[in-house]
N, C-alpha and C positions, 0 to 999 in steps of 0.2 A: 310576207305571208308565212304563217307557221304551218308545218306539215304534220299530219298524223296519218299513220298507215292502219288500214283495216285488214286484218289477217284473212283475206279471202281473195280468190281470183274471179269471183262472181260479180260482174259489173252491176247487176241488178241490186245486189246487197249494198254495194257502195252507194248507189244512187238513193236507195231507201234510207240509209243512214244520213246522207246529206240532207234529206228531207226532214228526218226526225230531229236533227241537230241544227236546223237552218238558222234559228235565232242565235245560237252559240257561235256558229260559224261567222255570222255577220259581226257579232259583238267582239270576237277575239281575232278576227281576220285569219281564220283557219282554212286549210286545204286538206280534205280527206281523200287519200288515194288508196287503191287496192294493191295487192301483191303482184298484179299484172305489171306494175311499174318496176318490179324487181324479178325478172324472169330467171335469173340464175339461182334464186333462193329455192331450196328444196321444199316440197310439201311436208307438212307435219302429220305424222300418224297419230290419230286420236285414240289413245290407249286408256283414257280415263274411264272411270265407272260412274261419274257424275257429270252433269253439265258444266259445273264450275271447273272441274279438273280438265276437261277437254278444252274449254275456252282459255284456261290458263296456259296450257301447253302451247296453243297457237299464238297467244298474245306475247308470251315470253320469247318464243322463237323469232317472231317478227321484230320485236324490239331489239333483240341481240343482233339479228342479221342486218337490219337497216340503220340502227343507231337513232331511230325516231320513236317517239311515244307511239304505242301500238294498242289497238283495240281488237277484241275478238269476242265471239259469242258462240254458244252452243245451245240448242233448244230442241224440244220435242213435246210429245204428248204424255201426260201422266194420268192414268185411269185409277181412281180410288179402289175399286173392287179388285184390281190386279196388283195392288200394292205399289202403285206408282209406275208400273210398266205401261207401255213399252219403254218409256224413259229414253236413255241414251241410245237405245236400240230402235227408236222410232223409224229411222230411215231405212232400216233393213229387217223389219219385224218378220217379213215373209221369207227372209233368207238372203236376198240380194239387194244391195243398196240402190235406192232410187226407183224401186218398183212401187210407185205410189198406189196404184190401183190394187195390186196384190196385197200390200200392207193393209190398206183400208178394208178390203174384203175379208182378210184373215181376222182382223180385230172385230169386225161386226159379227163374224161367225162365232168367235169365242164368247161374245156377249149376247148371243141370240136369245137365251132364256133368262137374262138378267132383267128384273123388273125396272121400270122407269125410275123409281125413287133411289135406285142404287147405281145409276149410270153417270154419276158425277165425274168430271174430268177437268183438266186444265192444260193449256199450252204453257210451258215453263221455259224461261230463257235466263241463262247466266251470261252476263256481259262483264268483260274484264279489261281493265286498263293496266298495261305494263310499261314501265319506263326503263330506259337503258341502264339506269343505276340500280335496278332491282326492285324498285317500288312497285307494289301490286295492290290493286283495288278490285273487289268483286261485288257486283250488284245483281239482284235478281228481279225479274218481272213475271207476273202470272196473268193469264187470261182465262178465267174460270167459266165453266158451262156444264152442259150435260150432253151425252152422246145420243144423237138421233139414230133411228133404226135403218135409215137408208140415206144415201148421199143427196144433198141439195145444193145447188149453186155452182157457178162457173168462174167466180172471181178469186179462186184460191188454188192451192195445191196441197199435196200431202193429205192430212186429216181435216183440212179446212171444211170440206163438205159435210162432215158429220158432227162437228162441235157446235151445238146451239149455245150461243153466247148468253151468259147470265144477264137478265134484265131485257132480253130481246127474244123474239120468236124465230129469228133468222139464224142460219148457220154462219160461220165465219166466211164461207165462200159466197154468201149472199150479201155481204156488206160491200160497200164501195171501198176503194183504196183509202180514201180519206177517213172514212168511219173506222176501218180496221186499224189504220195507223195510229189513231187517237187512243185506242184502248188495247192495242196488241201487247203481248208479253215482251216482244223485242223492243217496241217503243218505250214501254215502261222501264225496262232494264237500262237502256241507253240514256234515257232522260234522267234516270237516277245518277248516272255517271257524269252528267253535265256539270254538277257542282264540283266534282273532283277534278274535272278538266279545267274548270275555271280557276281553281286553286293552284293547279300545276303551273298554268301559264301566268298567273298573277305572281307566283313566287319566282318565276324565271325572268 
């Protein structure tokens, strides 16, 4: 079995990626593990100003520290009328990382008087594959929609309750896990990397 490390200590993210890449895992006999398998490796400080830069920092550090092919991603919400913000600051828009409710309420307050036709936004994800030899591949996925005026749904986190998905009347937090996984920015980005992973392991 060939091992790939996902540059996170979040077990939920590891399991989500295992689901996204299930067909590839079976095809290539892969095992995806998280950084929890490597407790002595230090956390990476995300100093990038783009999703791709932050994901690259994490993937390269993981590949160098473990000697394994490494995957990483960074994602957030990009609001058109705010010029793409909150962007990489999505997780700490209200000032403290991880304060989902405060971030959401601040954003809704900032957009309070913005007409519906100008409330376009998208979840954006950059996914990176880094190899120990320095090879680097970056792919991006987007989940476009418009911003609701109040939160709806309990099946998500972060800004999920306010992004009404294009082609649907529901917010991301009102979709089932399977529905969201099929169209999510993270799913699209990592599925785009599947062809790159297939080539890496075919060449090896």
